C-alpha positions in Angstrom: 0.0 0.0 0.0 2.8 2.4 0.8 4.6 1.7 -2.5 1.3 2.4 -4.3 1.0 5.8 -2.6 4.7 6.6 -3.2 4.2 5.8 -6.9 1.1 7.9 -7.2 2.8 10.8 -5.4 5.9 10.7 -7.6 4.4 9.9 -10.9 1.0 11.6 -10.8 0.7 14.3 -8.1 4.1 16.0 -8.3 4.1 16.4 -12.2 0.5 17.4 -12.5 0.4 19.8 -9.6 3.9 21.2 -10.5 2.7 21.9 -14.1 -0.4 23.6 -12.8 1.6 25.8 -10.5 4.1 26.6 -13.3 1.3 28.0 -15.4 0.5 30.5 -12.6 4.2 31.3 -11.9 4.1 34.6 -13.7 1.1 35.7 -11.7 2.6 34.5 -8.4 6.2 35.8 -8.9 5.5 38.7 -11.2 7.8 37.4 -14.0 8.4 34.2 -15.9 10.9 31.8 -14.3 14.4 31.7 -15.9 14.8 28.0 -15.3 12.2 25.5 -16.3 11.3 23.1 -13.6 11.9 19.4 -13.7 9.5 17.1 -11.8 12.0 14.4 -10.8 12.0 14.5 -7.1 14.6 11.7 -6.6 17.4 13.3 -8.6 20.0 15.6 -7.1 18.8 19.2 -7.7 22.2 20.8 -7.3 23.9 18.8 -10.0 21.4 19.9 -12.7 20.8 23.5 -11.8 24.1 24.9 -10.7 23.2 28.5 -11.1 20.8 28.6 -8.2 22.3 29.4 -4.8 
């Protein structure tokens, strides 16, 4: 049961909710984001986006 919830969270919830929020990013932040998001929550964030402090 836990593995099913983990799968649904990683593969369904994070990408869909992330894309929904990304559509509203210009309204929330006041400008379009410079870096497009990725929705891989298991990867190391720092290795891919080295410009963010």
